[in-house]
C-alpha positions as CSV (number, residue, x, y, z in Angstrom):
1,N,-55.2,-59.6,-127.2
2,L,-52.1,-57.6,-128.0
3,S,-51.8,-56.0,-124.6
4,N,-51.9,-59.4,-122.9
5,E,-49.3,-60.8,-125.3
6,I,-46.9,-57.9,-124.7
7,N,-47.5,-58.1,-120.9
8,Q,-46.6,-61.8,-121.0
9,F,-43.5,-61.0,-123.1
10,F,-42.2,-58.5,-120.6
11,E,-42.9,-60.8,-117.6
12,K,-40.7,-63.4,-119.3
13,Y,-38.0,-61.0,-120.4
14,D,-37.9,-58.2,-117.8
15,I,-34.5,-56.7,-118.5
16,F,-34.1,-54.5,-121.5
17,P,-31.2,-52.1,-121.3
18,H,-32.1,-50.5,-124.6
19,L,-35.7,-49.8,-123.6
20,T,-34.5,-48.4,-120.3
21,H,-32.1,-46.1,-122.2
22,I,-34.9,-44.8,-124.3
23,S,-36.9,-44.0,-121.2
24,H,-34.0,-42.2,-119.6
25,Q,-33.4,-40.1,-122.7
26,L,-37.0,-39.0,-122.7
27,L,-36.9,-38.1,-119.0
28,R,-33.7,-36.2,-119.5
29,K,-35.1,-34.2,-122.4
30,K,-38.3,-33.6,-120.4
31,L,-36.3,-32.2,-117.5
32,E,-34.2,-30.0,-119.9
33,K,-37.4,-28.5,-121.3
34,Q,-38.8,-27.8,-117.8
35,M,-35.6,-26.1,-116.7
36,N,-35.7,-23.8,-119.7
37,P,-39.0,-21.9,-119.7
38,E,-38.3,-20.5,-123.2
39,H,-38.3,-24.0,-124.6
40,E,-41.4,-25.7,-126.0
41,E,-42.9,-28.7,-124.2
42,L,-41.2,-32.0,-125.2
43,R,-42.6,-33.5,-128.4
44,A,-40.6,-36.6,-129.3
45,L,-40.4,-38.8,-132.4
46,I,-39.0,-42.2,-131.9
47,F,-38.1,-44.0,-135.1
48,V,-38.2,-47.9,-135.2
49,Q,-37.9,-50.3,-138.1
50,Q,-40.8,-52.7,-137.6
51,K,-44.5,-52.1,-136.9
52,T,-44.4,-54.6,-134.1
53,T,-41.7,-52.6,-132.4
54,A,-43.8,-49.5,-132.6
55,H,-46.5,-51.1,-130.6
56,I,-44.2,-52.9,-128.1
57,L,-42.2,-49.7,-127.4
58,T,-45.5,-47.7,-127.0
59,Y,-46.7,-50.2,-124.5
60,H,-43.4,-50.1,-122.6
61,L,-43.4,-46.3,-122.3
62,N,-47.1,-46.0,-121.3
63,N,-46.5,-48.5,-118.5
64,D,-43.2,-47.0,-117.3
65,I,-44.0,-45.4,-113.9
66,D,-41.4,-42.6,-114.4
67,I,-42.8,-41.8,-117.8
68,I,-46.3,-41.7,-116.5
69,N,-45.3,-39.4,-113.6
70,S,-43.6,-37.1,-116.0
71,Q,-47.0,-36.7,-117.8
72,L,-45.6,-38.2,-121.0
73,Q,-47.8,-40.4,-123.2
74,A,-46.9,-42.4,-126.4
75,T,-48.9,-43.4,-129.4
76,P,-47.8,-45.7,-132.3
77,L,-47.8,-44.8,-136.0
78,H,-47.0,-46.9,-139.1
79,S,-48.2,-47.7,-142.6
80,T,-51.7,-49.3,-143.0
81,T,-51.3,-50.2,-146.6
82,T,-49.6,-53.6,-145.9
83,T,-50.7,-56.6,-143.9
84,S,-50.4,-56.3,-140.1
85,P,-47.4,-58.2,-138.8
86,S,-49.5,-60.0,-136.2
87,A,-53.1,-61.0,-135.9
88,S,-53.1,-59.3,-132.6
89,I,-52.3,-55.9,-134.1
90,S,-55.2,-54.0,-135.7
91,F,-54.2,-50.6,-136.9
92,S,-56.5,-48.9,-139.4
93,K,-56.2,-45.6,-141.4
94,S,-58.5,-43.9,-138.9
95,M,-56.3,-45.1,-136.0
96,A,-53.2,-43.8,-137.8
97,K,-54.8,-40.4,-138.4
98,K,-55.9,-40.3,-134.7
99,S,-52.3,-40.9,-133.6
100,L,-50.9,-38.2,-135.9
101,D,-53.6,-35.7,-134.8
102,E,-53.2,-36.4,-131.1
103,F,-49.4,-35.8,-131.4
104,S,-49.9,-32.6,-133.5
105,L,-52.3,-31.3,-130.9
106,G,-50.2,-32.2,-127.9
107,I,-52.7,-34.8,-126.5
108,K,-49.9,-37.3,-126.9
109,N,-46.3,-36.1,-126.7
110,I,-44.4,-39.2,-128.0
111,L,-44.9,-40.6,-131.4
112,V,-43.3,-44.1,-131.9
113,T,-43.2,-44.5,-135.7
114,T,-41.7,-46.4,-138.5
115,T,-40.1,-44.6,-141.5
116,V,-43.6,-43.6,-142.7
117,A,-43.1,-40.4,-140.7
118,E,-39.7,-39.6,-142.3
119,E,-41.4,-38.2,-145.4
120,G,-44.8,-37.4,-146.9
121,M,-46.4,-36.5,-143.6
122,D,-46.9,-33.1,-142.0
123,I,-45.3,-33.4,-138.6
124,S,-44.1,-30.0,-137.7
125,K,-44.3,-30.1,-133.9
126,S,-41.5,-32.4,-133.0
127,N,-38.4,-31.1,-131.1
128,C,-36.7,-34.4,-130.3
129,V,-35.9,-37.2,-132.6
130,I,-34.7,-40.5,-131.2
131,R,-33.5,-43.4,-133.4
132,F,-34.3,-46.7,-131.6
133,D,-32.9,-49.0,-134.3
134,P,-29.7,-48.5,-136.4
135,I,-30.1,-46.1,-139.4
136,Q,-30.2,-47.9,-142.7
137,T,-29.6,-45.2,-145.3
138,G,-28.3,-41.7,-145.6
139,V,-31.7,-40.5,-146.9
140,S,-33.3,-41.9,-143.7
141,F,-30.7,-40.1,-141.6
142,V,-31.3,-36.7,-143.3
143,Q,-35.1,-37.0,-143.3
144,G,-35.3,-38.3,-139.8
145,R,-33.1,-35.5,-138.4
146,G,-35.1,-33.0,-140.4
147,R,-38.2,-33.9,-138.4
148,A,-36.8,-32.1,-135.4
149,R,-37.7,-28.7,-136.8
150,Q,-38.3,-26.6,-133.7
151,E,-35.6,-24.4,-132.2
152,N,-33.5,-26.1,-129.5
153,S,-34.3,-29.5,-131.0
154,S,-32.4,-32.8,-130.4
155,H,-31.4,-35.7,-132.6
156,I,-30.5,-38.8,-130.5
157,I,-29.0,-42.0,-132.0
158,T,-29.0,-44.9,-129.6
159,S,-27.5,-47.6,-131.9
160,Q,-25.6,-47.9,-135.2
161,R,-24.4,-50.5,-137.5
162,N,-20.7,-51.3,-137.6
163,D,-20.6,-51.0,-141.4
164,R,-22.6,-47.8,-141.4
165,P,-21.3,-45.4,-138.8
166,I,-22.9,-42.0,-138.3
167,E,-19.9,-40.2,-139.9
168,I,-20.9,-41.7,-143.3
169,F,-24.5,-40.4,-143.1
170,E,-23.2,-37.0,-142.1
171,N,-21.1,-36.9,-145.2
172,V,-24.1,-37.8,-147.3
173,E,-26.1,-35.0,-145.6
174,N,-23.3,-32.5,-146.5
175,I,-23.4,-33.7,-150.2
176,Q,-27.2,-33.3,-150.3
177,A,-27.0,-29.8,-148.8
178,K,-24.5,-28.8,-151.6
179,L,-26.8,-30.2,-154.3
180,S,-29.8,-28.4,-152.8
181,S,-28.0,-25.1,-152.7
182,N,-27.4,-25.4,-156.5
183,Y,-31.0,-26.4,-157.3
184,V,-33.0,-24.1,-159.7
185,P,-36.8,-24.6,-159.4
186,S,-38.6,-25.4,-162.7
187,K,-41.7,-23.8,-164.1
188,S,-43.8,-26.6,-162.5
189,K,-43.8,-24.4,-159.4
190,D,-45.8,-21.8,-161.3
191,I,-48.3,-24.4,-162.3
192,T,-48.7,-25.5,-158.7
193,N,-49.3,-22.0,-157.5
194,T,-51.9,-21.5,-160.2
195,M,-53.8,-24.6,-159.1
196,M,-53.6,-23.5,-155.5
197,N,-55.0,-20.0,-156.4
198,E,-57.9,-21.6,-158.2
199,E,-58.7,-23.8,-155.2
200,I,-58.6,-20.8,-152.9
201,K,-60.9,-18.9,-155.2
202,A,-63.4,-21.8,-155.3
203,Q,-63.3,-22.2,-151.5
204,K,-64.0,-18.5,-151.1
205,N,-67.1,-18.9,-153.3
206,R,-68.2,-21.9,-151.2
207,E,-67.7,-20.1,-148.0
208,N,-69.5,-17.0,-149.2
209,N,-72.6,-19.1,-150.0
210,A,-72.2,-20.9,-146.6
211,Y,-72.1,-17.6,-144.7
212,T,-75.4,-16.6,-146.3
213,F,-76.9,-19.8,-144.9
214,L,-75.3,-19.1,-141.5
215,K,-76.7,-15.5,-141.3
216,E,-80.1,-16.8,-142.4
217,N,-80.1,-19.2,-139.5
218,K,-78.5,-16.9,-136.9
219,S,-81.8,-16.0,-135.3
220,K,-82.4,-19.7,-134.8
221,L,-79.0,-20.3,-133.2
222,T,-79.1,-21.8,-129.7
223,I,-77.0,-24.2,-127.7
224,I,-79.4,-26.9,-128.9
225,T,-79.5,-26.1,-132.6
226,A,-75.8,-25.2,-132.9
227,I,-74.6,-28.6,-134.0
228,G,-77.1,-28.9,-136.8
229,I,-76.4,-25.4,-138.1
230,L,-72.7,-26.0,-138.1
231,A,-73.2,-29.2,-140.0
232,G,-75.2,-27.3,-142.6
233,F,-72.4,-24.7,-142.9
234,V,-69.7,-27.4,-143.3
235,S,-71.6,-29.3,-145.9
236,K,-71.6,-26.2,-148.1
237,T,-68.0,-25.3,-147.6
238,K,-66.7,-28.9,-148.0
239,A,-64.1,-28.1,-145.3
240,D,-62.9,-30.5,-142.6
241,L,-64.5,-30.6,-139.2
242,E,-62.7,-32.7,-136.6
243,E,-63.1,-33.4,-132.9
244,F,-60.6,-34.8,-130.4
245,I,-61.1,-35.9,-126.8
246,G,-58.2,-36.6,-124.4
247,N,-56.3,-35.4,-121.3
248,G,-59.4,-33.6,-120.0
249,C,-59.8,-31.6,-123.2
250,Y,-62.3,-31.4,-126.0
251,I,-61.0,-29.9,-129.3
252,L,-63.1,-28.9,-132.3
253,I,-61.3,-27.9,-135.5
254,Y,-62.7,-26.3,-138.7
255,S,-60.1,-26.2,-141.5
256,S,-60.1,-25.3,-145.2
257,C,-57.5,-24.0,-147.5
258,I,-58.2,-20.4,-146.5
259,R,-58.9,-20.6,-142.7
260,K,-58.4,-22.8,-139.7
261,I,-60.3,-22.3,-136.4
262,Q,-59.7,-24.4,-133.3
263,I,-61.8,-24.4,-130.2
264,Q,-60.5,-26.1,-127.1
265,I,-62.4,-26.6,-123.9
266,K,-60.8,-28.0,-120.8
267,S,-63.2,-30.2,-118.7
268,L,-62.9,-33.1,-116.3
269,N,-66.5,-34.0,-117.0
270,L,-65.9,-36.1,-120.2
271,K,-66.8,-39.5,-119.0
272,T,-70.5,-40.0,-120.1
273,N,-72.0,-39.4,-123.5
274,K,-74.3,-36.7,-121.9
275,E,-71.3,-34.8,-120.6
276,K,-69.5,-35.1,-124.0
277,K,-72.6,-33.8,-125.8
278,I,-72.8,-30.8,-123.5
279,I,-69.1,-29.9,-124.1
280,K,-69.6,-30.5,-127.9
281,Q,-72.6,-28.1,-128.0
282,Q,-70.5,-25.4,-126.1
283,A,-67.6,-25.8,-128.5
284,T,-69.8,-25.8,-131.5
285,M,-71.5,-22.5,-130.3
286,Q,-68.0,-20.9,-129.8
287,L,-66.9,-22.1,-133.3
288,I,-69.9,-20.6,-135.0
289,M,-69.4,-17.3,-133.2
290,K,-65.8,-17.3,-134.3
291,L,-66.8,-18.0,-137.9
292,L,-69.1,-15.1,-137.8
293,E,-66.3,-12.9,-136.5
294,E,-64.1,-14.0,-139.4
295,E,-66.7,-13.5,-142.2
296,N,-64.9,-10.5,-143.7
297,K,-61.4,-12.2,-143.5
298,L,-61.9,-14.0,-146.8
């Protein structure tokens, strides 16, 4: 499988200064965050050019003893619309979504990604962007750096092409900034706002009907029936209900265009299916009670 192939690769070629440099940059940034209590926990994006590199670099970081001891964990992300670069690499849409969700929730704090994360994806938690491969275009430079959105963020470039130094990309960024400052939005923004308002109105109606169902079943609510009652509520609201398990945490999230409720339970007993079911029942019960509290916040 892929892990064995990568392991054999590293056994044959055990010296990679560039990989070591990446590890050192992450450890340095982790230490900086720890020494400044007002800073957020490290959440790093590492941009690579190829899908295979995303998996290899993720493997390297997750097997680096210093990275492990620093409680850093990496996960890969790349497009799933094209053929996998190797028969050993299986990466589905659900796996990509899981990687993105785990990074957003802090279950994984390093996202090794191709340019798919430069645009079109909501990644608002990153505070450190590292470029593993040379930057190819000015657009890529601007979009990648823009991903480090938090205060006290960093943008680290580990290599560059001789014919495309960073100074050129910085000039492109300045030009884009000037063009943006002179931009006047069109009326299409009003159309978008109207569509959004209509969706919010429709969701409010769905949730009002769902709350009627929830109140009718409140007398039947127990730790045993909670999962079924929540499923009935969600089917009427057409909202998203997602669960995540990792790092000793169980997270349950209800989200629609008008509300988002997250329940997180920390537990070391998440090994067997029975233990997971008990935690899920507890989280579901808490989520239903939170929904009832927010009934009048439509």
